[in-house]
All heavy atoms as TSV, in Angstrom:
chain	resi	resn	atom	element	x	y	z
A	1	MET	N	N	20.686	-117.043	-54.199
A	1	MET	CA	C	19.934	-117.199	-52.965
A	1	MET	C	C	19.411	-115.829	-52.537
A	1	MET	O	O	20.168	-114.870	-52.468
A	1	MET	CB	C	20.841	-117.786	-51.875
A	1	MET	CG	C	20.143	-117.957	-50.554
A	1	MET	SD	S	21.186	-118.610	-49.220
A	1	MET	CE	C	21.553	-120.220	-49.845
A	2	PRO	N	N	18.138	-115.712	-52.211
A	2	PRO	CA	C	17.588	-114.418	-51.795
A	2	PRO	C	C	18.057	-114.032	-50.394
A	2	PRO	O	O	18.393	-114.890	-49.580
A	2	PRO	CB	C	16.072	-114.658	-51.806
A	2	PRO	CG	C	15.904	-116.122	-51.663
A	2	PRO	CD	C	17.122	-116.747	-52.298
A	3	ILE	N	N	18.049	-112.760	-50.124
A	3	ILE	CA	C	18.426	-112.252	-48.809
A	3	ILE	C	C	17.349	-112.635	-47.807
A	3	ILE	O	O	16.164	-112.502	-48.079
A	3	ILE	CB	C	18.591	-110.720	-48.848
A	3	ILE	CG1	C	19.704	-110.340	-49.826
A	3	ILE	CG2	C	18.884	-110.159	-47.463
A	3	ILE	CD1	C	19.759	-108.880	-50.127
A	4	GLN	N	N	17.758	-113.109	-46.647
A	4	GLN	CA	C	16.818	-113.539	-45.617
A	4	GLN	C	C	16.422	-112.357	-44.735
A	4	GLN	O	O	17.235	-111.843	-43.985
A	4	GLN	CB	C	17.442	-114.647	-44.762
A	4	GLN	CG	C	17.775	-115.884	-45.538
A	4	GLN	CD	C	16.534	-116.546	-46.088
A	4	GLN	OE1	O	15.554	-116.740	-45.391
A	4	GLN	NE2	N	16.567	-116.869	-47.367
A	5	PHE	N	N	15.167	-111.940	-44.842
A	5	PHE	CA	C	14.665	-110.848	-44.018
A	5	PHE	C	C	13.844	-111.368	-42.840
A	5	PHE	O	O	13.399	-110.602	-42.018
A	5	PHE	CB	C	13.800	-109.892	-44.852
A	5	PHE	CG	C	14.590	-109.033	-45.778
A	5	PHE	CD1	C	14.795	-109.406	-47.090
A	5	PHE	CD2	C	15.143	-107.845	-45.334
A	5	PHE	CE1	C	15.530	-108.613	-47.942
A	5	PHE	CE2	C	15.882	-107.038	-46.177
A	5	PHE	CZ	C	16.075	-107.427	-47.489
A	6	GLN	N	N	13.630	-112.684	-42.747
A	6	GLN	CA	C	12.817	-113.251	-41.673
A	6	GLN	C	C	13.503	-113.121	-40.319
A	6	GLN	O	O	12.847	-112.979	-39.302
A	6	GLN	CB	C	12.500	-114.738	-41.926
A	6	GLN	CG	C	11.555	-114.981	-43.062
A	6	GLN	CD	C	12.256	-114.989	-44.415
A	6	GLN	OE1	O	13.478	-114.938	-44.487
A	6	GLN	NE2	N	11.505	-115.031	-45.474
A	7	THR	N	N	14.809	-113.189	-40.301
A	7	THR	CA	C	15.559	-113.100	-39.054
A	7	THR	C	C	16.417	-111.851	-39.085
A	7	THR	O	O	17.166	-111.646	-40.029
A	7	THR	CB	C	16.462	-114.335	-38.881
A	7	THR	OG1	O	15.650	-115.494	-38.924
A	7	THR	CG2	C	17.206	-114.276	-37.563
A	8	LEU	N	N	16.294	-111.039	-38.063
A	8	LEU	CA	C	17.091	-109.820	-37.957
A	8	LEU	C	C	18.072	-110.001	-36.810
A	8	LEU	O	O	17.669	-110.158	-35.659
A	8	LEU	CB	C	16.199	-108.605	-37.705
A	8	LEU	CG	C	16.911	-107.280	-37.481
A	8	LEU	CD1	C	17.642	-106.848	-38.750
A	8	LEU	CD2	C	15.934	-106.220	-37.046
A	9	LEU	N	N	19.347	-110.025	-37.117
A	9	LEU	CA	C	20.379	-110.106	-36.087
A	9	LEU	C	C	20.743	-108.697	-35.649
A	9	LEU	O	O	20.734	-107.769	-36.437
A	9	LEU	CB	C	21.605	-110.827	-36.639
A	9	LEU	CG	C	21.366	-112.247	-37.159
A	9	LEU	CD1	C	22.643	-112.804	-37.754
A	9	LEU	CD2	C	20.869	-113.134	-36.049
A	10	ILE	N	N	21.077	-108.531	-34.385
A	10	ILE	CA	C	21.452	-107.224	-33.846
A	10	ILE	C	C	22.967	-107.111	-33.820
A	10	ILE	O	O	23.666	-107.991	-33.313
A	10	ILE	CB	C	20.886	-107.025	-32.421
A	10	ILE	CG1	C	19.363	-107.171	-32.412
A	10	ILE	CG2	C	21.301	-105.668	-31.853
A	10	ILE	CD1	C	18.628	-106.169	-33.276
A	11	LEU	N	N	23.474	-106.031	-34.379
A	11	LEU	CA	C	24.911	-105.780	-34.419
A	11	LEU	C	C	25.423	-105.471	-33.020
A	11	LEU	O	O	24.799	-104.742	-32.265
A	11	LEU	CB	C	25.202	-104.613	-35.358
A	11	LEU	CG	C	26.656	-104.335	-35.672
A	11	LEU	CD1	C	27.231	-105.467	-36.507
A	11	LEU	CD2	C	26.793	-103.029	-36.417
A	12	ASN	N	N	26.551	-106.053	-32.667
A	12	ASN	CA	C	27.197	-105.734	-31.392
A	12	ASN	C	C	28.657	-105.412	-31.662
A	12	ASN	O	O	29.051	-105.189	-32.795
A	12	ASN	CB	C	27.014	-106.875	-30.377
A	12	ASN	CG	C	27.593	-108.184	-30.874
A	12	ASN	OD1	O	28.563	-108.206	-31.624
A	12	ASN	ND2	N	27.006	-109.289	-30.460
A	13	ASP	N	N	29.479	-105.397	-30.639
A	13	ASP	CA	C	30.878	-105.001	-30.811
A	13	ASP	C	C	31.773	-106.120	-31.335
A	13	ASP	O	O	32.950	-105.908	-31.569
A	13	ASP	CB	C	31.437	-104.431	-29.514
A	13	ASP	CG	C	31.404	-105.421	-28.366
A	13	ASP	OD1	O	30.725	-106.454	-28.500
A	13	ASP	OD2	O	32.044	-105.158	-27.341
A	14	GLN	N	N	31.233	-107.311	-31.514
A	14	GLN	CA	C	31.991	-108.433	-32.072
A	14	GLN	C	C	31.811	-108.487	-33.591
A	14	GLN	O	O	30.787	-108.041	-34.106
A	14	GLN	CB	C	31.510	-109.745	-31.453
A	14	GLN	CG	C	31.675	-109.812	-29.946
A	14	GLN	CD	C	33.129	-109.700	-29.547
A	14	GLN	OE1	O	33.998	-110.347	-30.124
A	14	GLN	NE2	N	33.415	-108.859	-28.560
A	15	PRO	N	N	32.760	-109.053	-34.317
A	15	PRO	CA	C	32.588	-109.206	-35.765
A	15	PRO	C	C	31.361	-110.069	-36.071
A	15	PRO	O	O	31.058	-111.014	-35.347
A	15	PRO	CB	C	33.862	-109.926	-36.204
A	15	PRO	CG	C	34.850	-109.670	-35.131
A	15	PRO	CD	C	34.051	-109.536	-33.861
A	16	VAL	N	N	30.657	-109.720	-37.115
A	16	VAL	CA	C	29.453	-110.462	-37.496
A	16	VAL	C	C	29.866	-111.804	-38.089
A	16	VAL	O	O	30.768	-111.877	-38.920
A	16	VAL	CB	C	28.611	-109.661	-38.507
A	16	VAL	CG1	C	27.397	-110.453	-38.946
A	16	VAL	CG2	C	28.185	-108.330	-37.904
A	17	THR	N	N	29.197	-112.859	-37.643
A	17	THR	CA	C	29.432	-114.190	-38.190
A	17	THR	C	C	28.130	-114.744	-38.750
A	17	THR	O	O	27.036	-114.357	-38.340
A	17	THR	CB	C	29.979	-115.157	-37.112
A	17	THR	OG1	O	29.063	-115.210	-36.025
A	17	THR	CG2	C	31.347	-114.718	-36.620
A	18	CYS	N	N	28.251	-115.659	-39.680
A	18	CYS	CA	C	27.110	-116.267	-40.351
A	18	CYS	C	C	26.300	-117.101	-39.356
A	18	CYS	O	O	26.864	-117.931	-38.645
A	18	CYS	CB	C	27.603	-117.151	-41.494
A	18	CYS	SG	S	26.276	-118.018	-42.355
A	19	PRO	N	N	24.975	-116.905	-39.320
A	19	PRO	CA	C	24.158	-117.711	-38.406
A	19	PRO	C	C	24.041	-119.176	-38.844
A	19	PRO	O	O	23.632	-120.015	-38.061
A	19	PRO	CB	C	22.795	-117.017	-38.436
A	19	PRO	CG	C	22.768	-116.284	-39.719
A	19	PRO	CD	C	24.186	-115.916	-40.029
A	20	HIS	N	N	24.421	-119.478	-40.080
A	20	HIS	CA	C	24.351	-120.861	-40.567
A	20	HIS	C	C	25.635	-121.640	-40.316
A	20	HIS	O	O	25.596	-122.760	-39.816
A	20	HIS	CB	C	24.046	-120.891	-42.063
A	20	HIS	CG	C	22.610	-120.651	-42.358
A	20	HIS	ND1	N	22.087	-120.767	-43.614
A	20	HIS	CD2	C	21.565	-120.314	-41.581
A	20	HIS	CE1	C	20.802	-120.513	-43.584
A	20	HIS	NE2	N	20.466	-120.218	-42.360
A	21	CYS	N	N	26.781	-121.053	-40.671
A	21	CYS	CA	C	28.028	-121.824	-40.595
A	21	CYS	C	C	29.059	-121.238	-39.636
A	21	CYS	O	O	30.053	-121.878	-39.345
A	21	CYS	CB	C	28.642	-121.968	-41.993
A	21	CYS	SG	S	29.340	-120.443	-42.650
A	22	GLY	N	N	28.859	-120.017	-39.157
A	22	GLY	CA	C	29.774	-119.409	-38.204
A	22	GLY	C	C	30.956	-118.676	-38.814
A	22	GLY	O	O	31.778	-118.129	-38.096
A	23	ALA	N	N	31.064	-118.644	-40.147
A	23	ALA	CA	C	32.167	-117.942	-40.815
A	23	ALA	C	C	31.974	-116.430	-40.713
A	23	ALA	O	O	30.865	-115.941	-40.480
A	23	ALA	CB	C	32.245	-118.364	-42.277
A	24	ARG	N	N	33.046	-115.687	-40.889
A	24	ARG	CA	C	32.978	-114.223	-40.910
A	24	ARG	C	C	32.153	-113.763	-42.101
A	24	ARG	O	O	31.974	-114.486	-43.073
A	24	ARG	CB	C	34.383	-113.630	-40.999
A	24	ARG	CG	C	35.279	-113.892	-39.807
A	24	ARG	CD	C	34.977	-113.007	-38.620
A	24	ARG	NE	N	35.114	-111.603	-38.896
A	24	ARG	CZ	C	36.209	-110.888	-38.730
A	24	ARG	NH1	N	37.303	-111.458	-38.298
A	24	ARG	NH2	N	36.207	-109.598	-38.986
A	25	THR	N	N	31.650	-112.537	-42.004
A	25	THR	CA	C	30.836	-111.978	-43.078
A	25	THR	C	C	31.363	-110.607	-43.468
A	25	THR	O	O	32.192	-110.021	-42.780
A	25	THR	CB	C	29.364	-111.827	-42.648
A	25	THR	OG1	O	29.277	-110.850	-41.613
A	25	THR	CG2	C	28.776	-113.142	-42.185
A	26	ASP	N	N	30.829	-110.104	-44.552
A	26	ASP	CA	C	31.114	-108.751	-44.998
A	26	ASP	C	C	29.787	-108.124	-45.373
A	26	ASP	O	O	28.884	-108.816	-45.844
A	26	ASP	CB	C	32.044	-108.770	-46.202
A	26	ASP	CG	C	32.629	-107.400	-46.507
A	26	ASP	OD1	O	32.519	-106.494	-45.653
A	26	ASP	OD2	O	33.200	-107.239	-47.594
A	27	PHE	N	N	29.632	-106.820	-45.119
A	27	PHE	CA	C	28.362	-106.228	-45.513
A	27	PHE	C	C	28.407	-105.846	-46.988
A	27	PHE	O	O	29.414	-105.361	-47.499
A	27	PHE	CB	C	27.926	-105.073	-44.611
A	27	PHE	CG	C	28.859	-103.903	-44.521
A	27	PHE	CD1	C	28.802	-102.877	-45.442
A	27	PHE	CD2	C	29.769	-103.821	-43.495
A	27	PHE	CE1	C	29.636	-101.788	-45.348
A	27	PHE	CE2	C	30.611	-102.742	-43.382
A	27	PHE	CZ	C	30.553	-101.722	-44.319
A	28	ILE	N	N	27.309	-106.118	-47.669
A	28	ILE	CA	C	27.213	-105.816	-49.093
A	28	ILE	C	C	26.331	-104.605	-49.341
A	28	ILE	O	O	26.341	-104.051	-50.426
A	28	ILE	CB	C	26.710	-107.036	-49.899
A	28	ILE	CG1	C	25.379	-107.547	-49.372
A	28	ILE	CG2	C	27.753	-108.141	-49.877
A	28	ILE	CD1	C	24.772	-108.670	-50.207
A	29	LEU	N	N	25.592	-104.213	-48.311
A	29	LEU	CA	C	24.746	-103.025	-48.401
A	29	LEU	C	C	24.680	-102.411	-47.013
A	29	LEU	O	O	24.321	-103.090	-46.042
A	29	LEU	CB	C	23.346	-103.397	-48.884
A	29	LEU	CG	C	22.341	-102.266	-49.068
A	29	LEU	CD1	C	22.834	-101.264	-50.121
A	29	LEU	CD2	C	20.997	-102.823	-49.490
A	30	ASP	N	N	25.052	-101.147	-46.896
A	30	ASP	CA	C	25.069	-100.479	-45.597
A	30	ASP	C	C	24.033	-99.363	-45.589
A	30	ASP	O	O	24.216	-98.337	-46.231
A	30	ASP	CB	C	26.463	-99.924	-45.321
A	30	ASP	CG	C	26.581	-99.323	-43.932
A	30	ASP	OD1	O	25.605	-99.387	-43.160
A	30	ASP	OD2	O	27.663	-98.803	-43.619
A	31	LEU	N	N	22.943	-99.604	-44.875
A	31	LEU	CA	C	21.895	-98.599	-44.728
A	31	LEU	C	C	21.824	-98.104	-43.290
A	31	LEU	O	O	20.793	-97.645	-42.831
A	31	LEU	CB	C	20.539	-99.185	-45.153
A	31	LEU	CG	C	20.459	-99.655	-46.601
A	31	LEU	CD1	C	19.127	-100.346	-46.859
A	31	LEU	CD2	C	20.666	-98.504	-47.562
A	32	SER	N	N	22.938	-98.201	-42.576
A	32	SER	CA	C	22.972	-97.807	-41.165
A	32	SER	C	C	22.794	-96.301	-40.986
A	32	SER	O	O	22.435	-95.859	-39.905
A	32	SER	CB	C	24.260	-98.269	-40.504
A	32	SER	OG	O	25.383	-97.689	-41.134
A	33	HIS	N	N	22.996	-95.533	-42.024
A	33	HIS	CA	C	22.839	-94.082	-41.947
A	33	HIS	C	C	21.411	-93.642	-42.260
A	33	HIS	O	O	21.091	-92.465	-42.182
A	33	HIS	CB	C	23.815	-93.405	-42.911
A	33	HIS	CG	C	23.586	-93.785	-44.337
A	33	HIS	ND1	N	23.999	-95.002	-44.841
A	33	HIS	CD2	C	22.961	-93.152	-45.345
A	33	HIS	CE1	C	23.645	-95.075	-46.113
A	33	HIS	NE2	N	23.014	-93.976	-46.441
A	34	THR	N	N	20.527	-94.585	-42.599
A	34	THR	CA	C	19.135	-94.276	-42.921
A	34	THR	C	C	18.240	-94.594	-41.739
A	34	THR	O	O	18.698	-95.087	-40.711
A	34	THR	CB	C	18.671	-95.093	-44.141
A	34	THR	OG1	O	18.642	-96.475	-43.784
A	34	THR	CG2	C	19.604	-94.891	-45.332
A	35	ARG	N	N	16.946	-94.356	-41.884
A	35	ARG	CA	C	15.989	-94.664	-40.816
A	35	ARG	C	C	15.938	-96.152	-40.490
A	35	ARG	O	O	15.695	-96.541	-39.355
A	35	ARG	CB	C	14.591	-94.216	-41.212
A	35	ARG	CG	C	14.396	-92.750	-41.155
A	35	ARG	CD	C	12.997	-92.448	-41.543
A	35	ARG	NE	N	12.476	-91.449	-40.634
A	35	ARG	CZ	C	11.274	-90.960	-40.695
A	35	ARG	NH1	N	10.443	-91.400	-41.611
A	35	ARG	NH2	N	10.890	-90.051	-39.863
A	36	SER	N	N	16.142	-96.994	-41.487
A	36	SER	CA	C	16.039	-98.436	-41.271
A	36	SER	C	C	17.193	-98.992	-40.439
A	36	SER	O	O	17.045	-99.994	-39.764
A	36	SER	CB	C	15.958	-99.182	-42.597
A	36	SER	OG	O	17.107	-98.923	-43.371
A	37	LYS	N	N	18.347	-98.340	-40.472
A	37	LYS	CA	C	19.527	-98.721	-39.679
A	37	LYS	C	C	19.838	-100.208	-39.792
A	37	LYS	O	O	19.913	-100.922	-38.791
A	37	LYS	CB	C	19.344	-98.324	-38.223
A	37	LYS	CG	C	19.247	-96.831	-38.042
A	37	LYS	CD	C	19.152	-96.451	-36.604
A	37	LYS	CE	C	19.035	-94.945	-36.528
A	37	LYS	NZ	N	18.874	-94.457	-35.189
A	38	ILE	N	N	20.013	-100.682	-41.011
A	38	ILE	CA	C	20.353	-102.084	-41.236
A	38	ILE	C	C	21.567	-102.202	-42.141
A	38	ILE	O	O	21.942	-101.252	-42.829
A	38	ILE	CB	C	19.182	-102.880	-41.857
A	38	ILE	CG1	C	18.831	-102.320	-43.245
A	38	ILE	CG2	C	17.983	-102.922	-40.939
A	38	ILE	CD1	C	17.874	-103.185	-44.038
A	39	GLN	N	N	22.164	-103.371	-42.104
A	39	GLN	CA	C	23.211	-103.759	-43.043
A	39	GLN	C	C	22.834	-105.125	-43.590
A	39	GLN	O	O	22.294	-105.958	-42.857
A	39	GLN	CB	C	24.574	-103.870	-42.365
A	39	GLN	CG	C	25.147	-102.581	-41.877
A	39	GLN	CD	C	26.464	-102.794	-41.145
A	39	GLN	OE1	O	26.762	-103.877	-40.664
A	39	GLN	NE2	N	27.253	-101.737	-41.066
A	40	VAL	N	N	23.110	-105.342	-44.865
A	40	VAL	CA	C	22.918	-106.659	-45.452
A	40	VAL	C	C	24.296	-107.302	-45.526
A	40	VAL	O	O	25.230	-106.723	-46.083
A	40	VAL	CB	C	22.269	-106.577	-46.849
A	40	VAL	CG1	C	22.130	-107.959	-47.454
A	40	VAL	CG2	C	20.908	-105.885	-46.763
A	41	HIS	N	N	24.428	-108.471	-44.929
A	41	HIS	CA	C	25.706	-109.178	-44.857
A	41	HIS	C	C	25.683	-110.430	-45.715
A	41	HIS	O	O	24.635	-111.044	-45.899
A	41	HIS	CB	C	26.015	-109.581	-43.409
A	41	HIS	CG	C	26.529	-108.458	-42.585
A	41	HIS	ND1	N	27.822	-108.409	-42.126
A	41	HIS	CD2	C	25.938	-107.329	-42.146
A	41	HIS	CE1	C	27.993	-107.307	-41.430
A	41	HIS	NE2	N	26.858	-106.639	-41.426
A	42	ARG	N	N	26.870	-110.808	-46.220
A	42	ARG	CA	C	27.046	-112.060	-46.961
A	42	ARG	C	C	28.162	-112.848	-46.295
A	42	ARG	O	O	29.220	-112.306	-45.980
A	42	ARG	CB	C	27.413	-111.801	-48.409
A	42	ARG	CG	C	27.652	-113.112	-49.181
A	42	ARG	CD	C	28.064	-112.884	-50.619
A	42	ARG	NE	N	26.969	-112.289	-51.339
A	42	ARG	CZ	C	27.116	-111.328	-52.254
A	42	ARG	NH1	N	28.308	-110.858	-52.532
A	42	ARG	NH2	N	26.083	-110.836	-52.870
A	43	CYS	N	N	27.916	-114.130	-46.116
A	43	CYS	CA	C	28.906	-115.025	-45.546
A	43	CYS	C	C	30.109	-115.113	-46.487
A	43	CYS	O	O	29.945	-115.214	-47.712
A	43	CYS	CB	C	28.288	-116.407	-45.342
A	43	CYS	SG	S	29.447	-117.624	-44.719
A	44	LEU	N	N	31.316	-115.075	-45.932
A	44	LEU	CA	C	32.531	-115.138	-46.745
A	44	LEU	C	C	32.934	-116.563	-47.105
A	44	LEU	O	O	33.839	-116.759	-47.914
A	44	LEU	CB	C	33.682	-114.449	-46.006
A	44	LEU	CG	C	33.519	-112.933	-45.842
A	44	LEU	CD1	C	34.652	-112.366	-44.991
A	44	LEU	CD2	C	33.472	-112.247	-47.192
A	45	SER	N	N	32.250	-117.556	-46.538
A	45	SER	CA	C	32.541	-118.942	-46.880
A	45	SER	C	C	32.039	-119.231	-48.298
A	45	SER	O	O	30.873	-118.997	-48.611
A	45	SER	CB	C	31.846	-119.892	-45.900
A	45	SER	OG	O	31.880	-121.214	-46.378
A	46	ALA	N	N	32.923	-119.738	-49.144
A	46	ALA	CA	C	32.548	-120.042	-50.529
A	46	ALA	C	C	31.456	-121.105	-50.585
A	46	ALA	O	O	30.635	-121.114	-51.508
A	46	ALA	CB	C	33.766	-120.500	-51.317
A	47	ALA	N	N	31.405	-121.971	-49.607
A	47	ALA	CA	C	30.401	-123.038	-49.596
A	47	ALA	C	C	29.039	-122.552	-49.113
A	47	ALA	O	O	28.027	-123.167	-49.405
A	47	ALA	CB	C	30.873	-124.184	-48.705
A	48	CYS	N	N	28.985	-121.446	-48.386
A	48	CYS	CA	C	27.739	-120.984	-47.771
A	48	CYS	C	C	27.125	-119.802	-48.524
A	48	CYS	O	O	26.023	-119.900	-49.038
A	48	CYS	CB	C	27.987	-120.617	-46.315
A	48	CYS	SG	S	26.512	-120.138	-45.396
A	49	GLN	N	N	27.799	-118.645	-48.511
A	49	GLN	CA	C	27.347	-117.426	-49.178
A	49	GLN	C	C	25.974	-116.944	-48.724
A	49	GLN	O	O	25.257	-116.269	-49.453
A	49	GLN	CB	C	27.345	-117.617	-50.705
A	49	GLN	CG	C	28.711	-117.851	-51.309
A	49	GLN	CD	C	29.558	-116.600	-51.268
A	49	GLN	OE1	O	29.190	-115.590	-51.849
A	49	GLN	NE2	N	30.662	-116.660	-50.558
A	50	PHE	N	N	25.565	-117.279	-47.494
A	50	PHE	CA	C	24.267	-116.883	-46.948
A	50	PHE	C	C	24.210	-115.371	-46.802
A	50	PHE	O	O	25.161	-114.744	-46.343
A	50	PHE	CB	C	24.068	-117.565	-45.592
A	50	PHE	CG	C	22.743	-117.306	-44.950
A	50	PHE	CD1	C	21.574	-117.785	-45.524
A	50	PHE	CD2	C	22.660	-116.603	-43.764
A	50	PHE	CE1	C	20.352	-117.561	-44.918
A	50	PHE	CE2	C	21.446	-116.375	-43.148
A	50	PHE	CZ	C	20.284	-116.860	-43.730
A	51	GLU	N	N	23.100	-114.768	-47.198
A	51	GLU	CA	C	22.894	-113.330	-47.074
A	51	GLU	C	C	21.775	-113.075	-46.077
A	51	GLU	O	O	20.732	-113.728	-46.127
A	51	GLU	CB	C	22.550	-112.713	-48.422
A	51	GLU	CG	C	23.695	-112.800	-49.405
A	51	GLU	CD	C	23.355	-112.221	-50.759
A	51	GLU	OE1	O	22.192	-111.854	-50.996
A	51	GLU	OE2	O	24.271	-112.131	-51.594
A	52	PHE	N	N	22.002	-112.123	-45.164
A	52	PHE	CA	C	21.031	-111.851	-44.113
A	52	PHE	C	C	21.134	-110.406	-43.661
A	52	PHE	O	O	22.075	-109.697	-44.005
A	52	PHE	CB	C	21.241	-112.806	-42.928
A	52	PHE	CG	C	22.625	-112.739	-42.332
A	52	PHE	CD1	C	22.878	-111.975	-41.222
A	52	PHE	CD2	C	23.674	-113.443	-42.898
A	52	PHE	CE1	C	24.152	-111.904	-40.674
A	52	PHE	CE2	C	24.944	-113.394	-42.369
A	52	PHE	CZ	C	25.187	-112.623	-41.249
A	53	VAL	N	N	20.162	-109.967	-42.887
A	53	VAL	CA	C	20.069	-108.585	-42.441
A	53	VAL	C	C	20.533	-108.472	-40.991
A	53	VAL	O	O	20.180	-109.295	-40.153
A	53	VAL	CB	C	18.619	-108.077	-42.571
A	53	VAL	CG1	C	18.483	-106.672	-42.024
A	53	VAL	CG2	C	18.171	-108.126	-44.022
A	54	VAL	N	N	21.307	-107.416	-40.726
A	54	VAL	CA	C	21.770	-107.114	-39.375
A	54	VAL	C	C	21.249	-105.729	-39.014
A	54	VAL	O	O	21.421	-104.776	-39.776
A	54	VAL	CB	C	23.318	-107.134	-39.301
A	54	VAL	CG1	C	23.792	-106.712	-37.927
A	54	VAL	CG2	C	23.850	-108.500	-39.664
A	55	GLY	N	N	20.583	-105.627	-37.872
A	55	GLY	CA	C	20.051	-104.347	-37.416
A	55	GLY	C	C	21.056	-103.622	-36.551
A	55	GLY	O	O	21.793	-104.234	-35.786
A	56	ILE	N	N	21.076	-102.309	-36.663
A	56	ILE	CA	C	21.943	-101.469	-35.851
A	56	ILE	C	C	21.091	-100.920	-34.714
A	56	ILE	O	O	20.119	-100.224	-34.945
A	56	ILE	CB	C	22.523	-100.291	-36.668
A	56	ILE	CG1	C	23.090	-100.748	-38.006
A	56	ILE	CG2	C	23.526	-99.513	-35.837
A	56	ILE	CD1	C	24.226	-101.710	-37.923
A	57	GLU	N	N	21.445	-101.271	-33.483
A	57	GLU	CA	C	20.674	-100.813	-32.336
A	57	GLU	C	C	20.934	-99.335	-32.099
A	57	GLU	O	O	22.079	-98.891	-32.063
A	57	GLU	CB	C	21.069	-101.629	-31.108
A	57	GLU	CG	C	20.071	-101.536	-30.002
A	57	GLU	CD	C	20.375	-102.558	-28.920
A	57	GLU	OE1	O	21.557	-102.859	-28.680
A	57	GLU	OE2	O	19.424	-103.047	-28.335
A	58	ASP	N	N	19.857	-98.567	-31.943
A	58	ASP	CA	C	19.966	-97.141	-31.690
A	58	ASP	C	C	20.393	-96.922	-30.248
A	58	ASP	O	O	19.729	-97.367	-29.316
A	58	ASP	CB	C	18.629	-96.456	-31.957
A	58	ASP	CG	C	18.726	-94.944	-31.923
A	58	ASP	OD1	O	19.823	-94.401	-31.680
A	58	ASP	OD2	O	17.691	-94.291	-32.159
A	59	GLU	N	N	21.509	-96.244	-30.051
A	59	GLU	CA	C	22.049	-96.017	-28.710
A	59	GLU	C	C	21.124	-95.160	-27.855
A	59	GLU	O	O	21.123	-95.255	-26.642
A	59	GLU	CB	C	23.417	-95.352	-28.809
A	59	GLU	CG	C	24.434	-96.247	-29.481
A	59	GLU	CD	C	25.698	-95.493	-29.859
A	59	GLU	OE1	O	25.781	-94.285	-29.591
A	59	GLU	OE2	O	26.588	-96.115	-30.417
A	60	ASN	N	N	20.295	-94.333	-28.482
A	60	ASN	CA	C	19.401	-93.448	-27.742
A	60	ASN	C	C	18.092	-94.107	-27.354
A	60	ASN	O	O	17.318	-93.555	-26.577
A	60	ASN	CB	C	19.115	-92.186	-28.549
A	60	ASN	CG	C	20.382	-91.401	-28.823
A	60	ASN	OD1	O	21.270	-91.364	-27.982
A	60	ASN	ND2	N	20.471	-90.784	-29.969
A	61	GLU	N	N	17.800	-95.302	-27.878
A	61	GLU	CA	C	16.534	-95.973	-27.588
A	61	GLU	C	C	16.392	-96.343	-26.128
A	61	GLU	O	O	15.316	-96.314	-25.577
A	61	GLU	CB	C	16.404	-97.249	-28.423
A	61	GLU	CG	C	15.936	-97.033	-29.817
A	61	GLU	CD	C	15.762	-98.337	-30.569
A	61	GLU	OE1	O	15.948	-99.413	-29.973
A	61	GLU	OE2	O	15.439	-98.280	-31.750
A	62	ASN	N	N	17.472	-96.720	-25.485
A	62	ASN	CA	C	17.415	-97.212	-24.110
A	62	ASN	C	C	17.516	-96.123	-23.065
A	62	ASN	O	O	17.443	-96.398	-21.876
A	62	ASN	CB	C	18.517	-98.247	-23.889
A	62	ASN	CG	C	18.325	-99.464	-24.773
A	62	ASN	OD1	O	17.217	-99.812	-25.130
A	62	ASN	ND2	N	19.428	-100.097	-25.137
A	63	GLU	N	N	17.667	-94.895	-23.478
A	63	GLU	CA	C	17.755	-93.798	-22.515
A	63	GLU	C	C	16.373	-93.395	-22.062
A	63	GLU	O	O	15.439	-93.365	-22.850
A	63	GLU	CB	C	18.470	-92.588	-23.144
A	63	GLU	CG	C	19.938	-92.846	-23.395
A	63	GLU	CD	C	20.622	-91.633	-23.984
A	63	GLU	OE1	O	19.978	-90.569	-24.105
A	63	GLU	OE2	O	21.806	-91.750	-24.324
A	64	PRO	N	N	16.194	-93.065	-20.764
A	64	PRO	CA	C	14.866	-92.664	-20.252
A	64	PRO	C	C	14.443	-91.313	-20.751
A	64	PRO	O	O	15.138	-90.511	-21.213
A	64	PRO	CB	C	15.042	-92.666	-18.749
A	64	PRO	CG	C	16.494	-92.736	-18.476
A	64	PRO	CD	C	17.179	-93.132	-19.726
């Protein structure tokens, strides 16, 4: 199954869960240290295995 780039979820302080089935996920690619500030996650459910992108919100973006 290809990685879904159509939907970008924003990382928060809660554990990331699959947008399809709600199971916990693990990141398979961490680019949070780059300009793109994203992680690619895979659902840990054996039945789902959905892969999707999670964006890391820049803490300095909201400062005036």
